[in-house]
N, C-alpha and C positions, 0 to 999 in steps of 0.2 A: 463488489470487492469484499474483502474480509477485514480482520482487525488491522492489518497493515494499511489497507486503503482507508480505514476509518481513523488512522493515526492514533493507535493505542499507546498510552503513556501513563506509567505510574510514577508519581513524583518521588525521586530518590530520597528527598529529605524526610519523607514519611518513615523511612526505615533506617535512617542514618542518625545515630544518637547525637553526634556532634553538631548536626544541622538543625535540630529541633529547637524552636523558639515560640514566642507567643503568636506568631502569624502562620506557623507551619501548616496548621489544619484549618485555616480560615475559610477555605472554599471546598472543604471535604465533601459536604452534602451535594453541592452543585456538580462537582467532579464525579461523584458516585452516581448521581442521577443521569449523567451523560455516559455512564458505563466506561469511564476512563478513556473516552474517545475525544479526539480534538480535530475533526475534519476541517474546521475553519482555519487550521494552520497546516493542513496536510499537502502532500505532493500533487493531488488531483484537483481539489476544490478549495485549497487555502486562499484566504483573502484578507486576513487581518492577524495582528499579533495580539494574543490574549494576555492580559496582565494579572490574572489571578495568581495567588500563591500556589505554586506547584505546577504552573503551566510549562510546557516545553520551552526550552531556551534556544534561540537561533533565528535566522532570517526566514521569512515566509516568501516563497517564490514558487507558485504552483503552475501546473499546466493550464488551469483556468485563467490565471492572471496573464499568462503568455498569450492565450487566445484573445483575451480582452485587449491587450496591447495591439494585437493585429487588427482587431475589429471591435470598436467601442459599442457596437450593437449587441455584443455578447454580454453586456453588463448584467450581472446577477442571473445569467442564463446558465445555471449549473445545478446538478443534482448529485448527491453522494448517497448511495443506498448500501454502502458497505456495512457489514454486520459482523461483530465479533464471532468467530467460530464458523463462518460461512463456508459451505462446501458446494460443489457443483450441483448436486442433487437438490439442495434447498434453494439455490439461486433460480431454479425454474419457476418458483412461486414468488420469490422476492422481486424478481424482475417485473412482475405485474404492477409494482408501485411506480415504475417510471412514468413520468408525465410528458407525453409528446403527442401532438396532433399531426397526423400524417398529411392532412389536407392544408392546414393554414400555417404550420410552423416551418421554420427554416431547418435545413439539414443539421443533424446532430453529430457530435464526435463522442463515441462511446469507448471507454476503456474497460475491458472485461479482465479483472485481475484477481484471481483466486490463487494466491502464490504459495499457500502452505497447508491448509487444513485437510486437503484430500490425501495427504500422507502423514497427518499429525493427529494423534490421539494420545491418551495416557497409557494405552495398551501397546504391547510390542507387536509389530508386523501387521497392523490393521491399516490397509490402504484402499482407496477407491481403485477399482479396476479400470484399465484403459477403455474397455467396452462401455462401462457405466459412464465414464467421463465423456466419451464420444456422444452417447445418447443424451445425457443431460445438457451438454453444451449445444448440441444441434437443436434440442427442444427450445432452449432459450433463444437461440438465433432465429428460429422460425417465428417465435413470438415477436421479437424485435422487428422482423420484416413486416409485421402487421401494424406497427405504430410509428416507425421512423420514416421521415420524409425522404423522398428520392434524393440521392447524392450524399447520404450520410456515410460516415466512416466508422468501422468497428475494429479496434485493435485488441487482440487477445494476447495477454501476457502469460508467459510460461511460469511454472512453479520455480521458486528460487532454489539455488543450491545451498541448502542450509548447513552444509559442513563448515561454512565460513564462521558460523557462530562459535563452534568449539575451538576452531583454529585461532580466533581472535580473543576469546574470553577465558578459556579454561584455566589458565594460571594466574589470572588476576583476582583481586579480592572483591567479593560480592558486598554490597552495602550492609547486609546484616552482620558481616564480619569485620566491618571497618574499624570498630573500636580497638580490637586487639589484633587485627590483621590475621585472623585465624580461620576464615571460611573462604575458600576459593570457589570460583564458578563451577569447577569440576566437582567439588564436594557438594555444592548446592544441587547440581544435576542429579547426583547419586541419591541425595536425600529426597528430592522430589519424586524420583522414580521408585524409591523404596516405599514411599507413601502411596504411590499409584495416582499422583495428582499432577504430573508433569503435563504442560500443554502440548509437548511434542516429544514422546519417548525416543523417536528415531533420531532427531537432530540433537536434542539436549541429552547426550549420552556419552559416557566416557569410553564406551566400547566402539572402536572404529568399524567393526563389522556391522553394527547396527546403523551407523551413520552412512556407510557405503551402501548398505541394502536400501536404506530410505532414499538415497539419491538415485539408485537404479529404478525404484518405483516411481519417483518424480520424473525421471527421464522418460519412462514409458508413457506417462500421462502427457508430458510435453509433446511427444511424438503424435499422440492422439489429437492434441490441440492443433498442432501444425498441419496434420492431415485434414482437419476440418477446413482450414483456410485454403488448402490446395484443391480440395475435391468438391466443396459445397459452394453453390452460387445462390445469391439472393437478389431479389428484384430491386430493393430500395437502398442497399448499402454494399460497399466494398469491404473486404476483410483483409487483415494483415496479422500475422503471428510475429511476436517479438519475444526473445528471451528476456527475463527480468535481469537488468544489468547491474546487480549488486556487486559482483566482482569487479566489473569495469569501474564502477563508482569508487569502490575501495582503492583501486589502483590510482585513480586520479587524486584522491584525497591524500594518500601516502606520498605521492610525488609533490604535493603541496606542503609536505611536512607534518601532516596529521597522523593520527594513530587509528588502527582498525577499530578499536573500542570506542572511538568518538562517534561512530556511525551505528552503534547497537545500543538499544535501551538498557541502562544499567540494572534496573530492578528485575524485569522479566527476562532480560538477555535474549530476546526473541524477535523484537521489532526494530525497524529503522528509527533513528533519532530525528530530531528536527533538522539537523544539518544534513543527514542522509536524504531526507525528503526533498530538501532544497536541491541537492545534487542530482537526485533521480529525475526531478522535473526538468532541470536544465539539460540533462543527458538525453531524455526522451525527445525534447524539442529539437536539439541538435541532430539527433539521429534521423528524425522525420524530415527535417529540412534538407539534410545532405544526402540521404539515401532513399527516402521515400517522399519526395516533394509533393506528389499528388495527394498525399494524406495530410498535408499541412495547408490550412486555408490561406488565401492571399490577404495582403494588407488592404483594409478599406480606405480608399482615397479620401473619403469624407470624414475621417477621424478628426481633423482640425476643425471642421464645421460643427461636429458634435460637441467638441470641447468648448467651442465658442458659445454655442447655444445653451448647453446644459451643464457646463462646469464639471463638477465631480459626479454628476448624474444622481445626486441625492445621497451618495454615500451608502453605507451598509447598516446604519442604525435606524 
């Protein structure tokens, strides 16, 4: 995955004058060393609530925890190799860090989720081509076929429709303008693009033509990803393509009385919040169980025995 998979989060209090106090920067060094990533609380591999100053706020309910509830033998059997800025071409080598023994390990569930960077740079109109995407992802899948045990599952997630960022945030006040209510996200986007340092010129842009062009490029890449799952077959795992359900999750949240901005990180205005990750994990589990049940593992009938013998299985510390 990329920074979304790594659960990138910049503490808003770092940039909000009214929130700065003696504890605001207490864990700055640790957070910086972790590259502002919080995978221990993320949608894929989250398992605990971190209580550092500046940590994401909200419930932790990850896909890993759901799998552990199904089968307690999955305890601590997770890996997050998501990297900030990851693109499909770079994932061909990053995937080499996956630890799995094809002979002695149990089948794995792999989520391949590069949801943004192949259409995101600080430069206008720079996108990965569908041909390059197809080649990079098939190379990665071919490697996975050499390490994953038979019966494994691979879910390839599509690139997100990032137009929702502007729709949700443009007219709201960015934390750097919170003191005088004088800097909107739209103005922040223009400023970042003027400096040439925006993490995504295409999505974080006040020009709807650029946002629509970027979605057209993302849609072409999603077609390439979907085509891989329809045309390629591998010996040791089955594949499934799913759209990244950010719009669906937004709709669910709004129906519960929430706001779109609750689900988008306030500082970078580019990543899902803790609440969004919670909802994304819940949605993925529901989707697999109801529409693709062969991709969701069965409940281990021995879970009560495992609990009786091992209790909390040693915890995570």
